[in-house]
N, C-alpha and C positions, 0 to 999 in steps of 0.2 A: 510497517503494517498499514495497508490501505483498507479502510472500512467504509462500506456503503451504508448510509443511514436512511431509514424510511419512516416517516411520521404520517399517520392517518388516524389520529385519535378522535377528531371531531370534524371540522369543516374546512380544513386546510391540508393540502397534500404537499408535504415537504420532502425533498430528496437532497442528499449531499454526499460528498466523499471527503473523508478526513484521512490524512497521511501523517504518520508520526515524524517524518522528516520535513515535509513541506507544509504542514498545517492543513487548513481548509482549502482543498483544491478547486472545488466547484459546488454550487448549491442552487436550487431553484424551488420556487414556491408557487402553488396555484391556490387562490382563494375562491371559496364558493359563495361569496357575498351576494352576487347577482342571482344565484339560484334561490337562496333562502330569504331574500329581502321582501318578496311579496307576502311571505308568511309571518314576517316579524320575528323570526327565530329559526334555529336549526331544525330541519326535518330529518330525522335519523336515516330513513330509507333513501331519501334523495342524496344525503351525504355519502352513504355507502356506494351508491351507484356511480356517483361522480368520481370517487376514489378509484373505482374499477376502470373508468375511462381514462383517467389522467396519470395513474401511477407509472405504468410502463413507458409511455412517451416521455415523462419527466426523467425517468431513469436513463433512458437513451440519451436525452439532452444533456444530462449532467455528466455522463461518461464521456460524451463527445467534447463537452466543454473542458473536461479535465485531460483530454487526450488519452483516454484509457479504453480498454476493452474489458468485457466481463471477466476474462481470465486473469486480468491484472488485480482483481479484488481479492483481498486476503480474508475478509470476514464481512458478514452482513448483520447490521443492527436494526431492530425494528421496535416501534412502540407497541408494547403488549398490554398497556393499561396505565392508569385508569382512563376511561373514555367511553364513547359509544361502542357497544360490543360489535355491531355490524361493521362499523368503520375500522375498528381494530382488527377484525378478522380478515379484512381485505389486505391490509399491510402485512399481517402475520403470514397469510398464505403465500403471498408473493415473495416475501423475504425467505421463508422456509424453502420454497421451490427454487429460488435462485441459488441459495446456499447449497442445496442438494445437487443442482445441476453443475455448479462451479466447484463442488467438492471442497467447500470451505466451511468453517464453523459459523454458527449464527448465535446471536445473543438477544434475549428479550430485555428491553429497556423500560424502566419506569418513567412515565411521562414527566412527573414532577422532579425526578432526579435529573432529567435532561434540562429542565428549566433551572434547577439549582446550580448546575455546572456550566450553564451558558456563559456566565462572565469569564470563565476560563479560556474562552475563545478570543478575548481581548488582549491588548498589549500588556496592560497592568492587571495582574490577577491577584485575588485575595489569598492570603496564607491561612491555613487552618490554625486554630478553630475560629468560627464566626457564627453569627446569627443570620439566618436567611428568612426574608419575608417573601413568600411565594403568593402572588396575587394574580388571579386569572378569572375567566368566566365561570370556571367550575370549582375553583379552590381558593381558599384563603388560609395560609398556614404560617406559623412562626416556628422555625426549626433550629435547634441547636446542632451545629455541625462540627464534629471533631475530626473526621476524616471521611473519605468516600465510603459510604455504606454504614457509617456510624452516626445515625440520625435520631434525635429525640424531639418529638413534636411537643412544643410548649403551649401552643394555642391554635385553635381553628374556629371557623365560623359555625355557629350552632344552627344557622338557617341559610339564608342566601349567601353565596360567595360574593365578594366585592364586585367582580365584573358583572355578575348576574344582577346585582342591585343597580349598577349603572344602567344596564340595558333596560330593566323594567321601569326605572324612573324616566329614562329618555322616552320610552314608549308612551307613558302617560302625558308627557309634555308635547307629544305629537311629532317626535323626531324619528327619522328613518333608521332602519337597521343597517349596520350595527350601531347600537345606541351610545356606547361608551365614548368613542371619539367625537360623536356629534354633540353629546352633552358637554364635553370639555370645551368644544369650540363655542357653543352657545354661552357657556359660563364666562367667557372672555368679555361678553357684552353686559354681564350682570353688575348690579350695584352692590358693593360691599356694605354689609351692615343692615340692609333692609330687612332681611329675614335671618333668624338665628336658629339653626337646626341643632338638635341634641347630639352629643358625642356618646353613642350607646356603649354601655357596659364599662365606661371609664370611671364611674363613681363607685366601683366595687373592686376588690382585689381579683387577680387572675389575668390570664392572657387570651381568653377566648373572645370571639367577636360575635356580633349580631347586627345585621344590616337591614333586615326586613322592615323594622320599625321606621327607618328613614324614608322608605318608599311610602308608607302610610302617612308620615308627617308631610311629605311632599304633596300627596293627594289632598290632605286636609288644608294645607296652605293654599293650594291652587283654588280649591272650592271656596275658601273664605275671602278671596281677592278677585279683582277683575282679571279675567283670563285674556290677557293681551301679551304682545311680544315681550315687553319689558318685564312683566311679572314672571313669565316663563324663564327669561334670562336670569332674573334675580334668584329664582328657585334653583336653577342649575348651578349658579355660583355658590349658594348656601349649601346645597347638597354636596358638591365636590369638596368644598372647604371642610365640611363635617367629616367626610370619609377620610380625607388626607390627615386631618387632625387626629382622628381616632387611630388610624394606623401608626402615626408618629408616636402617640402616647403609649401604645402597646409595645412598639419597638423599644422605646426608652426603658420601659419596665423590664423587658426581656434582657436587654443589655446590662441593666443594673443588677438583675437577679443572677445572671450568669457571670458577671464581672468581665464580660468580653468587650472589645473595643472595635470590632469589625462587623459591618452590616452589609449583606448582599441583598439586592432587590431584583426579583426576576418574575416573569410571567407578563401577560399582556397589559395588565394595569400598571406594571412597572414603567411603561412608557409615558404615563401621565405626567405632564410637566409640573403641575401643582404638587403632586406627591413627591416628585424628585426634589423640588425646591424645599419643601418642609423637612424632608429627611436629611437633606444636605445641611440645612440650618441646624438640625438636631445634632448631627455628628460633629459639626463645627463647635457647638457648645460643649459637647462631651469630650472633645479632643480625640475623636475616633476616625476611622476610615470607612468609606462607603464605596460600593462597587455595583455597577450595572452592566448588563450586556447592551450592545448597540440596539436601537429601537427595532431594527429588522429581526433581531434574535430575541426580543421580548415575547412576541407572538409565537405560536407554534411553528416549528421549522425543523428541517432535516438535519441541519448542522449540529444542533445540540444532541440529537439522537446518535449521530455518527460519532461524535466525540465521547459521549457517555459510553457507547458501545465499545469504542476502541479501548477505553481504559479497562473495561471488564474483560474483553477478549485478550488483551495484552497480559492480564493477570491470570489467564488460563481458564476463565469461566466461559461456558457455552451452554446451549440448550440441545436437548435431544430432538428428534424429528417430530415429536408430538406437538400439536398446535396448542399454544398457551396464550390466550388472551383473557384479560380480567377487567370487567367494567369497574370493579372496586379492587384496590390493591394498596395496602398500607405501606407508606414510605419506610416505616420503622422495621418492616419485615425483610428489607434488603440485606444481603450478606456483605460484609466488608471485603475489600480487596485482599487477596492473599499476599 
């Protein structure tokens, strides 16, 4: 079965083809960073319009790269949520139209299930069950995963998602959009130990997160010190260290609570090197296993949508011709594979 995957949940247009015999045949990604940079964040209307411009040319490119025609596709998978509703509707309408034209089934894919399954595209894949830490610009989730579609959310952010906290803190430090990678780069020049940021919600039981206070702590620290290049680098270091420590502490709790030994990290923040280092050290101490997708598949991409869609289409699941996009969509509501 060959499945075309379409990802348009936010500010990246991702297209891919996954084949059950040949694996990932081709994929392409268009980023909208240049469009949104002058605004310091994603403008939903501009994001939707750019998906309209880029989606069909990227589909043509990916099919050509794979040596395929539209009639060679056996199913179409598309991100139906969560995300920006206008952006989601672009991908949904194009996917539904192509599926109708090619007379093949279509499947709505949950964006975070796509991230959760992205490590399955690598050579070494995790076995079920495992704990998944899903960290992106819009989501921070700890999920107990027993099988595809059998998800239990153990913890989530009560305010800012971790990627959002990175971007907001980077902005107050005067860094360009997107802020997360820029802050991580600046942190490499920081002095360890000059500033000590709190590890929020780690001094109480539970697995939920809160990152908005770290942004306030960063503002207060910057105000109380000379606003120069070294101070900003030291703040970036302390902020990144606090976030990585907090995530590691919560992952350890989740693993101990569930008595599981496997940890999957996915989502855009999953590419952060300090986070990977701390979590690798944690799993080494616990004698467990850790899995990541390659950095290109940490951010939003069509490959994860094509793969997640393939699994559900292969199990006989599909959608009617009705448009179904959801800005909010619980991961726990997904049905298991039959």
